[in-house]
DRENPA-3360 file (N, C-alpha, C; in nm, 2 decimals, always signed):
BEGIN
1 = MNDAAREY = -0.48/+4.54/-4.33/-0.54/+4.50/-4.37/-0.68/+4.46/-4.29 ~ -0.80/+4.44/-4.39/-0.92/+4.41/-4.33/-0.91/+4.29/-4.29 ~ -0.97/+4.26/-4.16/-0.97/+4.16/-4.08/-1.04/+4.03/-4.13 ~ -1.16/+4.08/-4.20/-1.24/+3.98/-4.28/-1.15/+3.87/-4.37 ~ -1.04/+3.96/-4.43/-0.96/+3.87/-4.55/-0.85/+3.85/-4.49 ~ -0.82/+3.86/-4.34/-0.68/+3.81/-4.29/-0.70/+3.65/-4.28 ~ -0.58/+3.58/-4.30/-0.55/+3.43/-4.25/-0.49/+3.43/-4.14 ~ -0.57/+3.37/-4.03/-0.48/+3.36/-3.91/-0.42/+3.22/-3.88;
9 = LPDPVDEP = -0.30/+3.22/-3.83/-0.23/+3.10/-3.81/-0.24/+3.03/-3.69 ~ -0.22/+2.92/-3.63/-0.26/+2.85/-3.52/-0.18/+2.93/-3.41 ~ -0.25/+2.92/-3.31/-0.18/+2.98/-3.19/-0.08/+2.82/-3.15 ~ +0.04/+2.86/-3.13/+0.12/+2.75/-3.09/+0.11/+2.68/-2.94 ~ +0.04/+2.79/-2.87/+0.01/+2.74/-2.73/-0.10/+2.67/-2.72 ~ -0.21/+2.73/-2.75/-0.36/+2.69/-2.75/-0.37/+2.59/-2.90 ~ -0.31/+2.58/-3.00/-0.36/+2.49/-3.11/-0.20/+2.41/-3.15 ~ -0.17/+2.33/-3.07/-0.01/+2.29/-3.12/-0.03/+2.22/-3.24;
17 = VGTPGPQA = +0.08/+2.28/-3.33/+0.11/+2.20/-3.45/+0.21/+2.11/-3.46 ~ +0.22/+2.04/-3.56/+0.30/+1.94/-3.60/+0.27/+1.80/-3.52 ~ +0.15/+1.81/-3.46/+0.09/+1.66/-3.40/+0.01/+1.59/-3.49 ~ +0.04/+1.46/-3.49/-0.06/+1.37/-3.58/-0.18/+1.39/-3.59 ~ -0.24/+1.40/-3.70/-0.41/+1.43/-3.71/-0.45/+1.33/-3.82 ~ -0.56/+1.37/-3.87/-0.63/+1.29/-3.93/-0.52/+1.29/-4.09 ~ -0.44/+1.38/-4.11/-0.33/+1.36/-4.24/-0.27/+1.25/-4.21 ~ -0.20/+1.25/-4.09/-0.12/+1.13/-4.07/-0.15/+1.02/-4.07;
25 = AAGFAPLR = -0.30/+0.99/-4.00/-0.36/+0.86/-4.02/-0.38/+0.82/-4.17 ~ -0.40/+0.95/-4.23/-0.43/+0.87/-4.38/-0.31/+0.87/-4.48 ~ -0.18/+0.89/-4.39/-0.05/+0.85/-4.46/+0.02/+0.98/-4.52 ~ -0.04/+1.09/-4.46/+0.04/+1.23/-4.50/+0.10/+1.28/-4.37 ~ +0.21/+1.35/-4.42/+0.32/+1.41/-4.32/+0.24/+1.49/-4.22 ~ +0.28/+1.48/-4.11/+0.19/+1.58/-4.02/+0.23/+1.75/-4.03 ~ +0.14/+1.83/-3.99/+0.15/+1.96/-4.01/+0.28/+2.03/-3.97 ~ +0.37/+2.13/-4.00/+0.45/+2.19/-3.96/+0.42/+2.31/-3.91;
33 = PGEFDPLA = +0.52/+2.37/-3.81/+0.46/+2.52/-3.75/+0.41/+2.60/-3.88 ~ +0.32/+2.67/-3.85/+0.28/+2.78/-3.94/+0.19/+2.73/-4.05 ~ +0.16/+2.59/-4.06/+0.09/+2.56/-4.15/-0.06/+2.49/-4.10 ~ -0.18/+2.52/-4.17/-0.29/+2.46/-4.13/-0.36/+2.41/-4.25 ~ -0.46/+2.32/-4.21/-0.52/+2.24/-4.31/-0.66/+2.32/-4.33 ~ -0.68/+2.37/-4.47/-0.80/+2.44/-4.49/-0.92/+2.33/-4.50 ~ -0.90/+2.19/-4.52/-1.01/+2.12/-4.51/-1.03/+2.05/-4.39 ~ -0.97/+2.11/-4.28/-1.00/+2.03/-4.17/-1.13/+2.03/-4.11;
41 = GEAAPKAD = -1.20/+1.90/-4.08/-1.32/+1.90/-4.05/-1.42/+1.85/-4.14 ~ -1.36/+1.85/-4.30/-1.44/+1.80/-4.38/-1.44/+1.64/-4.38 ~ -1.55/+1.57/-4.42/-1.55/+1.44/-4.41/-1.50/+1.36/-4.56 ~ -1.45/+1.29/-4.56/-1.38/+1.22/-4.69/-1.50/+1.17/-4.77 ~ -1.53/+1.18/-4.91/-1.61/+1.14/-4.98/-1.63/+0.98/-4.95 ~ -1.76/+0.95/-4.92/-1.78/+0.79/-4.92/-1.85/+0.73/-5.05 ~ -1.80/+0.61/-5.06/-1.86/+0.53/-5.18/-2.00/+0.47/-5.14 ~ -2.09/+0.48/-5.23/-2.25/+0.44/-5.21/-2.23/+0.30/-5.17;
49 = PQREVAPR = -2.26/+0.26/-5.04/-2.24/+0.12/-4.96/-2.34/+0.04/-5.03 ~ -2.45/+0.08/-5.11/-2.56/-0.01/-5.16/-2.50/-0.04/-5.30 ~ -2.40/+0.00/-5.35/-2.33/-0.05/-5.45/-2.23/-0.09/-5.48 ~ -2.14/-0.07/-5.36/-2.01/-0.12/-5.35/-1.99/-0.28/-5.29 ~ -2.09/-0.30/-5.21/-2.08/-0.42/-5.13/-2.11/-0.53/-5.17 ~ -2.04/-0.64/-5.22/-2.10/-0.78/-5.27/-2.17/-0.85/-5.17 ~ -2.26/-0.94/-5.23/-2.35/-1.03/-5.10/-2.25/-1.08/-5.05 ~ -2.26/-1.15/-4.93/-2.18/-1.26/-4.87/-2.14/-1.39/-4.96;
57 = SQASVPVL = -2.24/-1.42/-4.99/-2.22/-1.53/-5.07/-2.15/-1.55/-5.19 ~ -2.09/-1.43/-5.25/-2.02/-1.40/-5.35/-1.87/-1.36/-5.31 ~ -1.85/-1.31/-5.17/-1.72/-1.28/-5.12/-1.61/-1.36/-5.17 ~ -1.63/-1.49/-5.16/-1.51/-1.59/-5.18/-1.51/-1.63/-5.35 ~ -1.60/-1.58/-5.43/-1.59/-1.61/-5.56/-1.49/-1.54/-5.64 ~ -1.39/-1.63/-5.71/-1.29/-1.53/-5.78/-1.35/-1.47/-5.89 ~ -1.31/-1.35/-5.92/-1.34/-1.27/-6.05/-1.33/-1.32/-6.19 ~ -1.27/-1.41/-6.17/-1.19/-1.45/-6.30/-1.16/-1.61/-6.30;
65 = RVFSLQEV = -1.21/-1.67/-6.41/-1.16/-1.83/-6.39/-1.08/-1.87/-6.53 ~ -1.00/-1.92/-6.54/-0.91/-1.95/-6.68/-0.92/-2.10/-6.71 ~ -0.98/-2.12/-6.80/-1.01/-2.26/-6.84/-0.89/-2.31/-6.92 ~ -0.85/-2.44/-6.87/-0.72/-2.53/-6.92/-0.79/-2.56/-7.09 ~ -0.73/-2.58/-7.18/-0.77/-2.65/-7.34/-0.87/-2.77/-7.30 ~ -0.79/-2.86/-7.22/-0.87/-2.98/-7.18/-1.02/-2.96/-7.12 ~ -1.02/-2.86/-7.03/-1.14/-2.82/-6.98/-1.25/-2.76/-7.08 ~ -1.20/-2.69/-7.17/-1.30/-2.65/-7.26/-1.34/-2.78/-7.37;
73 = LNYQPPEG = -1.24/-2.85/-7.40/-1.27/-2.95/-7.49/-1.35/-3.06/-7.42 ~ -1.35/-3.09/-7.30/-1.45/-3.17/-7.22/-1.55/-3.13/-7.16 ~ -1.60/-2.99/-7.18/-1.72/-2.95/-7.11/-1.82/-3.04/-7.17 ~ -1.93/-3.05/-7.05/-2.05/-3.13/-7.08/-2.15/-3.04/-7.01 ~ -2.24/-3.00/-7.09/-2.37/-2.89/-7.03/-2.41/-2.98/-6.90 ~ -2.46/-2.91/-6.80/-2.53/-2.99/-6.72/-2.67/-3.05/-6.75 ~ -2.72/-3.13/-6.68/-2.84/-3.22/-6.72/-2.96/-3.10/-6.72 ~ -3.02/-3.11/-6.81/-3.14/-3.02/-6.83/-3.12/-2.86/-6.88;
81 = AMLVGEGV = -2.97/-2.85/-6.93/-2.93/-2.74/-6.97/-3.03/-2.64/-7.05 ~ -3.09/-2.72/-7.16/-3.18/-2.67/-7.23/-3.31/-2.68/-7.18 ~ -3.36/-2.55/-7.19/-3.49/-2.54/-7.08/-3.61/-2.52/-7.18 ~ -3.58/-2.47/-7.31/-3.71/-2.45/-7.41/-3.60/-2.45/-7.53 ~ -3.66/-2.52/-7.64/-3.63/-2.54/-7.78/-3.47/-2.57/-7.78 ~ -3.40/-2.55/-7.88/-3.25/-2.59/-7.88/-3.18/-2.47/-7.88 ~ -3.17/-2.41/-7.74/-3.09/-2.29/-7.72/-3.17/-2.17/-7.73 ~ -3.32/-2.20/-7.74/-3.38/-2.07/-7.73/-3.40/-2.01/-7.58;
89 = IELGEIAL = -3.39/-2.08/-7.49/-3.37/-2.05/-7.37/-3.29/-2.17/-7.31 ~ -3.15/-2.12/-7.25/-3.07/-2.22/-7.22/-2.99/-2.15/-7.08 ~ -2.95/-2.28/-6.98/-2.89/-2.22/-6.88/-2.77/-2.14/-6.91 ~ -2.76/-2.04/-6.83/-2.65/-1.95/-6.85/-2.62/-1.87/-6.98 ~ -2.73/-1.85/-7.05/-2.75/-1.75/-7.16/-2.87/-1.64/-7.13 ~ -2.87/-1.56/-7.22/-2.96/-1.45/-7.21/-3.06/-1.47/-7.33 ~ -3.19/-1.45/-7.30/-3.29/-1.46/-7.44/-3.36/-1.34/-7.44 ~ -3.43/-1.31/-7.50/-3.52/-1.16/-7.53/-3.63/-1.19/-7.57;
97 = LFGPPGSY = -3.72/-1.13/-7.51/-3.89/-1.14/-7.56/-3.94/-1.02/-7.57 ~ -3.95/-0.96/-7.72/-3.97/-0.84/-7.70/-4.11/-0.83/-7.80 ~ -4.19/-0.71/-7.77/-4.33/-0.68/-7.87/-4.38/-0.56/-7.80 ~ -4.49/-0.52/-7.90/-4.54/-0.40/-7.86/-4.63/-0.38/-7.74 ~ -4.67/-0.29/-7.68/-4.75/-0.28/-7.55/-4.89/-0.36/-7.58 ~ -4.94/-0.42/-7.49/-5.06/-0.51/-7.49/-5.04/-0.61/-7.63 ~ -4.92/-0.67/-7.62/-4.88/-0.82/-7.70/-4.90/-0.91/-7.61 ~ -4.96/-0.91/-7.50/-4.99/-1.05/-7.43/-4.82/-1.08/-7.39;
105 = KGFAVGQL = -4.74/-1.00/-7.35/-4.60/-1.06/-7.33/-4.62/-1.11/-7.17 ~ -4.68/-1.06/-7.08/-4.69/-1.10/-6.95/-4.78/-1.24/-6.95 ~ -4.87/-1.25/-7.02/-4.94/-1.38/-7.04/-4.83/-1.51/-7.09 ~ -4.74/-1.46/-7.16/-4.67/-1.53/-7.23/-4.54/-1.58/-7.14 ~ -4.48/-1.49/-7.02/-4.40/-1.52/-6.92/-4.49/-1.60/-6.84 ~ -4.61/-1.60/-6.79/-4.70/-1.69/-6.71/-4.70/-1.83/-6.77 ~ -4.71/-1.81/-6.89/-4.75/-1.96/-6.98/-4.61/-2.03/-6.96 ~ -4.48/-1.97/-6.98/-4.35/-2.01/-6.97/-4.34/-2.08/-6.84;
113 = MALGAQGS = -4.36/-2.01/-6.73/-4.33/-2.06/-6.59/-4.44/-2.16/-6.54 ~ -4.56/-2.16/-6.62/-4.64/-2.29/-6.59/-4.57/-2.43/-6.67 ~ -4.54/-2.37/-6.81/-4.49/-2.49/-6.87/-4.35/-2.55/-6.80 ~ -4.28/-2.46/-6.74/-4.16/-2.50/-6.67/-4.18/-2.59/-6.51 ~ -4.30/-2.56/-6.48/-4.34/-2.63/-6.36/-4.38/-2.75/-6.42 ~ -4.44/-2.74/-6.54/-4.52/-2.92/-6.56/-4.38/-2.99/-6.63 ~ -4.29/-2.92/-6.70/-4.18/-3.00/-6.77/-4.18/-3.06/-6.89 ~ -4.30/-2.98/-6.95/-4.33/-3.02/-7.08/-4.43/-2.91/-7.16;
121 = GQWLGHPV = -4.46/-2.93/-7.30/-4.55/-2.85/-7.36/-4.49/-2.75/-7.45 ~ -4.56/-2.67/-7.52/-4.49/-2.58/-7.63/-4.51/-2.42/-7.59 ~ -4.39/-2.37/-7.60/-4.41/-2.21/-7.54/-4.37/-2.14/-7.69 ~ -4.46/-2.08/-7.74/-4.41/-1.99/-7.86/-4.39/-2.07/-7.97 ~ -4.42/-2.20/-7.97/-4.39/-2.31/-8.08/-4.24/-2.37/-8.06 ~ -4.21/-2.37/-7.95/-4.08/-2.43/-7.89/-4.12/-2.52/-7.79 ~ -4.07/-2.65/-7.81/-4.09/-2.75/-7.70/-4.00/-2.71/-7.55 ~ -4.06/-2.73/-7.45/-4.01/-2.72/-7.32/-3.94/-2.84/-7.28;
129 = QTRFASLW = -3.82/-2.85/-7.27/-3.74/-2.96/-7.27/-3.72/-3.02/-7.14 ~ -3.77/-2.95/-7.02/-3.72/-3.01/-6.89/-3.81/-2.93/-6.78 ~ -3.80/-2.97/-6.66/-3.87/-2.92/-6.54/-3.77/-2.82/-6.45 ~ -3.81/-2.68/-6.48/-3.74/-2.60/-6.40/-3.81/-2.48/-6.31 ~ -3.78/-2.43/-6.22/-3.83/-2.34/-6.14/-3.78/-2.20/-6.20 ~ -3.86/-2.10/-6.19/-3.84/-1.98/-6.25/-3.91/-1.87/-6.15 ~ -3.82/-1.75/-6.18/-3.83/-1.63/-6.08/-3.88/-1.52/-6.17 ~ -3.97/-1.45/-6.14/-4.05/-1.34/-6.24/-3.99/-1.21/-6.15;
137 = LNCENGRR = -3.89/-1.13/-6.20/-3.86/-1.02/-6.13/-3.98/-0.89/-6.21 ~ -4.07/-0.90/-6.13/-4.21/-0.81/-6.18/-4.21/-0.67/-6.14 ~ -4.21/-0.60/-6.26/-4.21/-0.44/-6.21/-4.31/-0.40/-6.29 ~ -4.43/-0.46/-6.33/-4.51/-0.41/-6.41/-4.67/-0.45/-6.36 ~ -4.66/-0.52/-6.28/-4.81/-0.60/-6.25/-4.84/-0.59/-6.11 ~ -4.95/-0.53/-6.08/-4.99/-0.54/-5.94/-5.06/-0.70/-5.91 ~ -5.08/-0.72/-5.76/-5.13/-0.83/-5.70/-5.24/-0.86/-5.77 ~ -5.36/-0.77/-5.81/-5.46/-0.84/-5.85/-5.45/-0.88/-6.01;
145 = RLRDQFQK = -5.36/-0.82/-6.07/-5.37/-0.85/-6.20/-5.28/-1.01/-6.21 ~ -5.17/-1.00/-6.11/-5.13/-1.14/-6.12/-5.21/-1.25/-6.07 ~ -5.30/-1.23/-5.98/-5.40/-1.33/-5.93/-5.47/-1.37/-6.02 ~ -5.54/-1.25/-6.11/-5.64/-1.32/-6.21/-5.58/-1.37/-6.32 ~ -5.41/-1.33/-6.35/-5.36/-1.41/-6.47/-5.36/-1.56/-6.42 ~ -5.26/-1.58/-6.29/-5.26/-1.71/-6.27/-5.39/-1.81/-6.24 ~ -5.50/-1.74/-6.20/-5.59/-1.81/-6.16/-5.67/-1.87/-6.31 ~ -5.65/-1.81/-6.40/-5.71/-1.83/-6.50/-5.62/-1.96/-6.59;
153 = MKLPSEAA = -5.52/-1.99/-6.54/-5.42/-2.08/-6.61/-5.43/-2.23/-6.52 ~ -5.44/-2.36/-6.62/-5.41/-2.47/-6.57/-5.27/-2.49/-6.52 ~ -5.26/-2.48/-6.36/-5.12/-2.53/-6.31/-5.12/-2.67/-6.27 ~ -4.99/-2.71/-6.29/-5.00/-2.86/-6.21/-4.98/-2.85/-6.06 ~ -5.03/-2.94/-6.00/-5.03/-2.95/-5.85/-4.93/-2.90/-5.79 ~ -4.79/-2.92/-5.85/-4.67/-2.91/-5.76/-4.63/-2.74/-5.82 ~ -4.71/-2.66/-5.85/-4.67/-2.54/-5.92/-4.60/-2.45/-5.80 ~ -4.65/-2.45/-5.69/-4.60/-2.36/-5.59/-4.46/-2.39/-5.57;
161 = EFIHVTDI = -4.38/-2.49/-5.60/-4.24/-2.52/-5.57/-4.18/-2.48/-5.75 ~ -4.22/-2.43/-5.83/-4.16/-2.37/-5.96/-4.19/-2.25/-5.97 ~ -4.30/-2.18/-5.94/-4.34/-2.05/-5.99/-4.31/-1.96/-5.87 ~ -4.23/-1.86/-5.90/-4.20/-1.76/-5.78/-4.22/-1.63/-5.84 ~ -4.29/-1.54/-5.80/-4.31/-1.40/-5.83/-4.29/-1.30/-5.75 ~ -4.20/-1.19/-5.79/-4.17/-1.10/-5.69/-4.28/-0.99/-5.69 ~ -4.33/-0.91/-5.58/-4.39/-0.78/-5.58/-4.31/-0.70/-5.67 ~ -4.35/-0.56/-5.70/-4.30/-0.42/-5.78/-4.19/-0.43/-5.65;
169 = PAVWDLGD = -4.05/-0.41/-5.69/-3.92/-0.39/-5.59/-3.94/-0.29/-5.54 ~ -3.90/-0.21/-5.47/-3.88/-0.06/-5.40/-3.74/+0.00/-5.48 ~ -3.65/-0.09/-5.52/-3.53/-0.05/-5.59/-3.51/-0.09/-5.75 ~ -3.49/+0.01/-5.82/-3.48/-0.08/-5.97/-3.34/-0.04/-6.04 ~ -3.26/-0.11/-5.96/-3.12/-0.10/-5.98/-3.04/-0.22/-5.93 ~ -3.00/-0.30/-6.05/-2.96/-0.44/-6.02/-2.81/-0.43/-5.96 ~ -2.74/-0.30/-5.96/-2.61/-0.28/-5.90/-2.63/-0.23/-5.72 ~ -2.76/-0.26/-5.70/-2.81/-0.19/-5.55/-2.79/-0.33/-5.48;
177 = VRLRTELR = -2.69/-0.33/-5.37/-2.66/-0.45/-5.30/-2.81/-0.53/-5.23 ~ -2.88/-0.43/-5.21/-2.98/-0.49/-5.12/-3.08/-0.58/-5.23 ~ -3.10/-0.51/-5.34/-3.15/-0.59/-5.41/-3.11/-0.71/-5.47 ~ -2.96/-0.70/-5.49/-2.88/-0.84/-5.55/-2.86/-0.92/-5.46 ~ -2.85/-0.90/-5.33/-2.87/-0.99/-5.21/-3.00/-1.06/-5.22 ~ -3.09/-1.01/-5.20/-3.23/-1.07/-5.20/-3.26/-1.18/-5.33 ~ -3.21/-1.11/-5.44/-3.23/-1.17/-5.55/-3.13/-1.32/-5.58 ~ -3.02/-1.31/-5.53/-2.94/-1.40/-5.52/-2.98/-1.47/-5.43;
185 = RTIEAKNI = -3.01/-1.47/-5.32/-3.07/-1.55/-5.19/-3.16/-1.63/-5.23 ~ -3.28/-1.57/-5.30/-3.38/-1.64/-5.37/-3.34/-1.75/-5.48 ~ -3.27/-1.70/-5.56/-3.20/-1.79/-5.67/-3.14/-1.92/-5.60 ~ -3.09/-1.89/-5.50/-3.00/-2.00/-5.45/-3.11/-2.10/-5.37 ~ -3.19/-2.03/-5.28/-3.30/-2.11/-5.18/-3.40/-2.19/-5.28 ~ -3.42/-2.13/-5.37/-3.55/-2.19/-5.45/-3.49/-2.27/-5.58 ~ -3.35/-2.30/-5.60/-3.31/-2.35/-5.70/-3.37/-2.31/-5.85 ~ -3.36/-2.18/-5.85/-3.41/-2.12/-5.96/-3.33/-2.12/-6.09;
193 = RLLIIDTV = -3.37/-2.19/-6.22/-3.34/-2.20/-6.35/-3.33/-2.09/-6.43 ~ -3.46/-2.00/-6.39/-3.47/-1.92/-6.50/-3.52/-1.77/-6.44 ~ -3.44/-1.66/-6.46/-3.45/-1.53/-6.42/-3.53/-1.47/-6.51 ~ -3.64/-1.39/-6.52/-3.72/-1.32/-6.60/-3.73/-1.18/-6.53 ~ -3.69/-1.08/-6.63/-3.66/-0.97/-6.58/-3.77/-0.87/-6.68 ~ -3.85/-0.81/-6.60/-3.99/-0.77/-6.68/-3.99/-0.61/-6.61 ~ -3.96/-0.51/-6.69/-3.90/-0.52/-6.82/-3.76/-0.46/-6.80 ~ -3.71/-0.45/-6.91/-3.56/-0.38/-6.91/-3.55/-0.24/-6.90;
201 = SNFTEDEF = -3.64/-0.19/-6.95/-3.63/-0.03/-6.93/-3.65/+0.02/-6.78 ~ -3.71/-0.05/-6.69/-3.72/+0.00/-6.58/-3.58/-0.01/-6.48 ~ -3.48/-0.09/-6.55/-3.34/-0.08/-6.49/-3.25/+0.01/-6.57 ~ -3.30/+0.06/-6.65/-3.21/+0.17/-6.72/-3.27/+0.32/-6.73 ~ -3.18/+0.41/-6.71/-3.23/+0.55/-6.69/-3.25/+0.60/-6.83 ~ -3.20/+0.56/-6.93/-3.22/+0.60/-7.07/-3.18/+0.49/-7.15 ~ -3.15/+0.54/-7.30/-3.15/+0.43/-7.42/-3.00/+0.45/-7.43 ~ -2.89/+0.51/-7.38/-2.77/+0.52/-7.39/-2.69/+0.40/-7.39;
209 = AKQFALFF = -2.58/+0.36/-7.46/-2.51/+0.24/-7.45/-2.44/+0.24/-7.32 ~ -2.42/+0.32/-7.25/-2.36/+0.33/-7.12/-2.46/+0.26/-6.99 ~ -2.57/+0.30/-7.03/-2.68/+0.24/-6.94/-2.69/+0.11/-6.97 ~ -2.71/+0.05/-7.08/-2.71/-0.09/-7.10/-2.58/-0.17/-7.06 ~ -2.49/-0.11/-7.07/-2.38/-0.19/-7.03/-2.34/-0.20/-6.89 ~ -2.40/-0.08/-6.81/-2.42/-0.08/-6.65/-2.54/-0.19/-6.63 ~ -2.60/-0.18/-6.71/-2.73/-0.32/-6.66/-2.68/-0.47/-6.68 ~ -2.59/-0.46/-6.79/-2.55/-0.63/-6.81/-2.43/-0.65/-6.70;
217 = ASLNALLH = -2.37/-0.55/-6.71/-2.26/-0.56/-6.60/-2.29/-0.59/-6.46 ~ -2.43/-0.54/-6.39/-2.48/-0.56/-6.28/-2.55/-0.67/-6.28 ~ -2.60/-0.73/-6.40/-2.65/-0.86/-6.40/-2.57/-0.96/-6.38 ~ -2.44/-0.98/-6.47/-2.33/-1.05/-6.46/-2.30/-1.03/-6.30 ~ -2.27/-0.96/-6.26/-2.22/-0.95/-6.12/-2.34/-1.05/-6.01 ~ -2.43/-1.00/-6.06/-2.57/-1.08/-5.97/-2.55/-1.21/-5.99 ~ -2.54/-1.30/-6.11/-2.53/-1.42/-6.12/-2.38/-1.49/-6.14 ~ -2.26/-1.42/-6.10/-2.14/-1.47/-6.10/-2.12/-1.58/-5.98;
225 = GLEPRPAV = -2.06/-1.66/-6.05/-2.05/-1.78/-5.93/-2.16/-1.89/-5.92 ~ -2.27/-1.85/-5.96/-2.37/-1.95/-5.94/-2.37/-2.09/-6.01 ~ -2.39/-2.21/-5.97/-2.38/-2.33/-6.05/-2.51/-2.40/-6.01 ~ -2.56/-2.44/-6.10/-2.56/-2.39/-6.25/-2.61/-2.23/-6.27 ~ -2.56/-2.17/-6.35/-2.60/-2.03/-6.37/-2.72/-2.02/-6.44 ~ -2.82/-1.94/-6.38/-2.95/-1.97/-6.43/-2.97/-1.89/-6.58 ~ -3.07/-1.92/-6.65/-3.09/-1.87/-6.77/-3.17/-1.73/-6.74 ~ -3.17/-1.63/-6.83/-3.22/-1.51/-6.84/-3.32/-1.47/-6.94;
233 = LLIRHSRK = -3.44/-1.42/-6.91/-3.51/-1.37/-7.00/-3.55/-1.26/-6.97 ~ -3.51/-1.15/-7.08/-3.54/-1.02/-7.08/-3.63/-1.01/-7.15 ~ -3.77/-0.88/-7.10/-3.87/-0.85/-7.14/-3.85/-0.71/-7.21 ~ -3.88/-0.68/-7.31/-3.88/-0.55/-7.38/-3.98/-0.51/-7.46 ~ -4.01/-0.39/-7.48/-4.11/-0.34/-7.54/-4.04/-0.31/-7.66 ~ -4.12/-0.33/-7.78/-4.10/-0.27/-7.93/-4.11/-0.13/-7.93 ~ -4.07/-0.05/-8.07/-4.11/+0.05/-8.08/-4.16/+0.07/-8.22 ~ -4.23/+0.20/-8.26/-4.30/+0.19/-8.38/-4.18/+0.21/-8.50;
241 = PKETDRGA = -4.24/+0.15/-8.60/-4.13/+0.14/-8.74/-4.12/+0.28/-8.76 ~ -4.00/+0.30/-8.82/-3.94/+0.41/-8.87/-3.93/+0.40/-9.04 ~ -3.94/+0.51/-9.10/-3.90/+0.51/-9.25/-3.74/+0.49/-9.29 ~ -3.66/+0.49/-9.20/-3.54/+0.49/-9.20/-3.49/+0.36/-9.18 ~ -3.57/+0.25/-9.11/-3.53/+0.13/-9.09/-3.50/+0.07/-9.20 ~ -3.39/+0.00/-9.16/-3.34/-0.10/-9.30/-3.39/-0.23/-9.29 ~ -3.46/-0.27/-9.41/-3.56/-0.39/-9.41/-3.46/-0.53/-9.40 ~ -3.33/-0.52/-9.40/-3.25/-0.63/-9.41/-3.24/-0.70/-9.26;
249 = RGLLNLIS = -3.28/-0.58/-9.17/-3.27/-0.64/-9.04/-3.41/-0.69/-8.98 ~ -3.52/-0.67/-9.08/-3.64/-0.71/-9.02/-3.70/-0.65/-8.87 ~ -3.72/-0.76/-8.80/-3.82/-0.70/-8.66/-3.71/-0.65/-8.58 ~ -3.57/-0.67/-8.61/-3.47/-0.62/-8.50/-3.48/-0.49/-8.50 ~ -3.54/-0.43/-8.60/-3.53/-0.30/-8.60/-3.62/-0.21/-8.49 ~ -3.72/-0.29/-8.43/-3.83/-0.27/-8.38/-3.81/-0.27/-8.22 ~ -3.68/-0.32/-8.19/-3.62/-0.35/-8.04/-3.61/-0.21/-7.97 ~ -3.66/-0.16/-7.88/-3.65/-0.03/-7.85/-3.51/-0.03/-7.79;
257 = GHQMLQRR = -3.41/+0.06/-7.78/-3.33/+0.07/-7.70/-3.19/+0.04/-7.78 ~ -3.05/+0.05/-7.74/-2.95/+0.05/-7.79/-2.92/-0.09/-7.85 ~ -2.85/-0.12/-7.96/-2.82/-0.24/-8.02/-2.75/-0.35/-7.91 ~ -2.68/-0.29/-7.82/-2.61/-0.39/-7.71/-2.73/-0.49/-7.65 ~ -2.85/-0.45/-7.66/-2.97/-0.56/-7.63/-2.95/-0.65/-7.71 ~ -2.95/-0.64/-7.85/-2.93/-0.75/-7.95/-2.83/-0.81/-7.93 ~ -2.70/-0.78/-7.88/-2.58/-0.84/-7.91/-2.58/-0.93/-7.81 ~ -2.63/-0.90/-7.69/-2.60/-0.98/-7.57/-2.72/-1.11/-7.55;
265 = ARSICYAG = -2.81/-1.09/-7.64/-2.91/-1.19/-7.63/-2.86/-1.31/-7.71 ~ -2.88/-1.45/-7.67/-2.84/-1.55/-7.76/-2.97/-1.57/-7.86 ~ -3.09/-1.55/-7.77/-3.19/-1.59/-7.89/-3.30/-1.48/-7.88 ~ -3.38/-1.45/-7.97/-3.46/-1.34/-7.97/-3.61/-1.39/-8.00 ~ -3.72/-1.35/-7.94/-3.85/-1.40/-7.98/-3.93/-1.24/-7.99 ~ -3.99/-1.25/-8.09/-4.09/-1.15/-8.10/-4.25/-1.19/-8.09 ~ -4.32/-1.13/-7.99/-4.47/-1.16/-7.99/-4.54/-1.04/-8.03 ~ -4.64/-1.05/-8.10/-4.75/-0.94/-8.15/-4.87/-1.00/-8.16;
273 = RVTDEFDE = -4.96/-0.90/-8.16/-5.12/-0.92/-8.19/-5.14/-0.94/-8.34 ~ -5.23/-1.04/-8.37/-5.25/-1.06/-8.55/-5.31/-0.96/-8.57 ~ -5.38/-0.90/-8.53/-5.44/-0.78/-8.58/-5.45/-0.64/-8.49 ~ -5.48/-0.53/-8.52/-5.49/-0.41/-8.43/-5.62/-0.40/-8.38 ~ -5.70/-0.51/-8.39/-5.86/-0.47/-8.34/-5.84/-0.47/-8.17 ~ -5.93/-0.38/-8.13/-5.90/-0.36/-7.98/-5.94/-0.49/-7.90 ~ -6.05/-0.59/-7.96/-6.06/-0.73/-7.85/-5.99/-0.83/-7.93 ~ -5.87/-0.81/-8.02/-5.77/-0.92/-8.06/-5.74/-0.95/-7.93;
281 = KRIVAV = -5.72/-1.12/-7.95/-5.64/-1.17/-7.81/-5.55/-1.29/-7.89 ~ -5.53/-1.29/-8.01/-5.45/-1.38/-8.06/-5.33/-1.35/-8.10 ~ -5.21/-1.39/-8.10/-5.06/-1.33/-8.10/-4.99/-1.42/-8.18 ~ -4.89/-1.37/-8.23/-4.81/-1.42/-8.36/-4.70/-1.43/-8.28 ~ -4.60/-1.53/-8.29/-4.46/-1.51/-8.22/-4.34/-1.55/-8.34 ~ -4.24/-1.50/-8.33/-4.15/-1.54/-8.43/-4.02/-1.56/-8.35;
% end
């Protein structure tokens, strides 16, 4: 037989067999005389620690809570649950703002944060009901653009306590424990009542349902157990109309991405420029 193709058994003298090894530690029976492990020395596959470990503040939070009928019937929303309008933006719920690129969605976000810091005013035609702190998870705007935007706004004297904006994060994955831990810590420390995610497309690899399902599962894990649970405003671009769009769905056809976005959002707002003129600065909101 060719030596290159020959299998050698361990030498009972130099390589004792039958002694406990990694197999025994893992719960397998020890090797018997004449047996060898072809995977000896191979490391076991490891789970991604950045996605598998929950933040410490969530470690003791049950994954499921069952309400009694009495708890369901007697529930009273926390004071200030309605942030904007009647359920347009509400604690514990998801809202969606979408529109074409260049429709000033970023300015609408800034205005919402300023009105929340003020506790009054109109946002896209809806009354701001209470004062609230907001966190803008910003993936689109650099420091200069943010500075210029907020410098042009009329901000209340205590705005710094209510307006919080992130730099563009190094990680665009809500399932990453590093990002999740930082976001949750900030939400708790600064009493955030509104989390703004700008934009959803930065956190999904493609337009398939499984990617949006993963995004919403990660978002739910991020917010699970927070009391009160913040409202979430998702920012999303719209797409160009198609001839195959069904008129009955109106503007909803223009939401880029899977229909899961529409199903998850309790309220949906559209913002677009009045005309397509280059210097058009007026927007219309629906």
